C-alpha positions in Angstrom: 168.7 -20.1 65.7 169.7 -19.5 62.0 167.8 -16.8 60.2 165.7 -17.8 57.3 164.9 -15.9 54.1 161.5 -15.6 52.6 160.9 -16.1 48.9 157.6 -15.2 47.4 155.8 -15.2 44.0 152.5 -13.5 43.1 150.3 -14.8 40.4 148.3 -11.7 39.2 146.1 -13.7 36.9 144.7 -15.9 39.7 145.4 -13.5 42.7 147.5 -16.1 44.5 150.5 -15.3 46.7 153.1 -18.1 47.3 155.4 -17.6 50.3 158.2 -20.1 51.0 160.5 -20.2 54.0 162.5 -23.3 53.2 163.5 -24.2 49.7 163.6 -27.9 48.6 162.1 -29.1 52.0 159.7 -32.0 51.4 156.4 -30.6 52.8 152.8 -31.5 53.2 150.1 -29.0 52.5 146.9 -28.6 54.6 144.0 -26.3 53.5 142.8 -23.9 56.2 140.3 -21.1 55.5 141.5 -20.3 52.0 145.2 -20.9 52.7 147.4 -23.8 51.9 149.8 -24.2 54.9 152.9 -26.2 54.2 154.8 -28.0 56.9 158.0 -30.1 56.8 157.5 -33.8 56.5 160.6 -34.3 58.8 160.1 -31.7 61.6 156.5 -30.6 61.2 157.7 -26.9 61.1 156.2 -24.3 58.9 157.8 -24.1 55.4 155.4 -21.9 53.5 151.9 -20.8 52.7 149.8 -20.2 49.6 147.2 -17.4 50.0 144.2 -17.5 47.6 142.3 -14.3 46.9 145.3 -12.3 48.2 144.2 -8.8 47.2 140.7 -9.4 48.6 142.1 -10.6 51.9 144.6 -7.6 51.9 141.7 -5.1 51.4 139.7 -6.7 54.2 142.7 -6.7 56.5 142.4 -10.5 56.9 146.1 -11.3 56.4 147.1 -11.2 60.0 145.2 -14.4 60.6 148.0 -16.3 58.8 150.2 -15.9 61.9 148.1 -18.4 63.8 149.3 -21.1 61.3 153.0 -20.3 61.8 154.9 -21.5 64.8 156.6 -18.9 67.0 160.1 -20.2 66.3 159.6 -19.8 62.6 158.2 -16.2 63.0 161.3 -15.3 65.1 163.7 -16.8 62.6 162.5 -15.1 59.5 164.9 -12.7 57.8 163.4 -10.3 55.2 
């Protein structure tokens, strides 16, 4: 399985973290518990996530819950 790189951008003004796995992949977003989870229109695989109130979630140790929105194949293919 090819390794994928993560790109991210943090908006300090609004406390939003944008994480992308696949660039230029047409995706559909679905809101889940303060996250926008993006999945490919073609394959349905995870392509990225937007985390609202990032610093608050980080302080409360709530960021691990995002892994339940990411399929195992994608988690295994991420290259940092």
